C-alpha positions in Angstrom: -6.4 7.8 -17.5 -4.0 6.3 -20.1 -3.6 2.6 -20.9 -0.3 2.7 -18.9 -1.9 4.5 -16.1 -4.6 2.0 -16.0 -1.7 -0.9 -16.0 0.4 1.1 -13.3 -2.8 1.3 -11.3 -3.5 -2.7 -11.1 0.2 -3.6 -10.6 0.0 -1.3 -7.4 -2.8 -3.0 -6.1 -1.8 -6.4 -7.1 1.5 -5.7 -5.1 0.1 -4.0 -2.1 -2.6 -7.2 -1.6 0.2 -9.6 -1.4 1.9 -7.7 0.7 -1.0 -6.9 3.1 -1.5 -10.8 3.0 2.0 -11.4 4.0 1.7 -8.8 6.7 -1.7 -10.3 8.0 0.2 -13.9 8.1 3.0 -12.4 10.3 5.4 -12.5 7.7 6.2 -8.9 7.3 5.7 -5.9 10.0 3.5 -3.2 9.3 6.6 -0.9 9.1 8.1 -3.2 6.2 4.5 -2.9 4.8 4.7 1.0 4.7 8.3 0.9 3.3 6.8 -1.5 0.4 4.1 0.7 0.0 6.3 4.0 -0.5 8.5 1.9 -3.1 6.0 0.7 -4.9 3.9 4.2 -4.9 7.0 5.8 -6.4 7.7 2.9 -9.0 3.7 3.1 -10.4 2.6 6.3 -9.4 -1.1 5.3 -8.8 -3.8 8.0 -9.6 -6.4 6.7 -7.6 -4.6 5.8 -4.5 -2.9 9.5 -4.4 -6.1 10.9 -4.8 -8.0 8.5 -2.0 -4.9 9.6 0.1 -5.2 13.3 -0.4 -9.0 13.1 0.3 -8.9 11.2 3.6 -5.8 13.3 4.8 -4.0 9.9 5.2 -0.5 10.2 6.6 2.3 7.9 5.2 3.5 6.9 8.4 0.3 6.0 9.9 0.3 2.5 8.5 3.6 1.9 10.2 2.1 2.6 13.5 -1.0 0.2 12.9 -1.6 -2.6 15.3 -1.2 -6.1 13.5 -0.9 -8.2 16.1 -4.4 -10.6 15.9 -5.2 -13.1 18.7 -7.4 -16.4 17.9 
């Protein structure tokens, strides 16, 4: 992995950790999270995420359909 690829990987994960936190706090919906994920995957082209998705059979739309309502 090149230095640029490693930097992009870190930037993607840092960005998505912030987005996930905002979603968990109710500041954004799962659909918005999915849109942000798509945008930043295109921007940073994270290699490890792409491999994980490919290996798991994950569908890009599945995050938008998850239930983020938490009680308690």
